[in-house]
Phi, psi and omega in degrees: 000136182253125178253123182290146177280126179270344187252025177287166187298320183293317179295316180298316179297316179298318180295314179298318179296318179297315180296315181297314180293321179298317180297321183281328189263337182278127180294155179302147180287166179293337180290336178276129183230164176291143182289157176275129183294161175289151176299155179301143177257007179297145181290151173289131183250079183298334180297340179290344177292325181258336179231070184292148174261165185302329188273352181254158177234134177237179177297341180265359181275126178231128176256112184290345186263333183203171177296132178275133182249134356281147181262103180247010182297317180297317178296322179294317180294330183262001180290133184302133175053031177058043179295313180280116183267319182197174175205159176230120180255127179249128176290164176300141180213119182060235179270356181274117180290162177299141180212158174237127173262114178270137176245120184252160174286113185299323181297317180288317179305316184292339178278344183282145172286163181307314184294327177290321176296315180300316180298317178300311181297319180295316180295312181287326176296319178295320178296316180291323179301323180298340177256002179085025182247144167272166184229139168234143181245130180227165165256179182288350174274007179066023177278128177289130183250327182193163175219153173227104187241137184235153168260102184278357179278354176257159177229115358288164180298138176267130186231158180222140176248132174233137177231149172261129184244129172259130179277182187300331181266007172091004176281140184256140172221150183260137178258000000 
């Protein structure tokens, strides 16, 4: 009885060529997606709350002629226990995507459980996403507390939430 050799050079070369061509010619699967960008590393500019520039929008900005975008006033009014204190919205500029920096009341934030913080970031992040903005959450000490970052080049936009959690003894870890 004759058993054919599967590992001869011609078979190996053909198999290798098939794998290489398949990898190069087959379009990416639907499961592969564009990555979600990292949150902005730009500094929080708290001075814009009292001295706003033309290009930013804060909780104190009112446009008498039309809806101001992004509109987070309703979310601010409905935030539990007045957690959201203010915000600064920056339009897209150069390679920097549009973003909203939320400033929260640290005393209330620290009382919230992880799931409550996540829910807050998700609700406001979703509202800002509808206007094409990413979100960063800070306290008045300029400490980053959470982010809601999206890849707007996909449809629907792919988003990620990251939160910084301080445990009971005050050590911080990032999730």
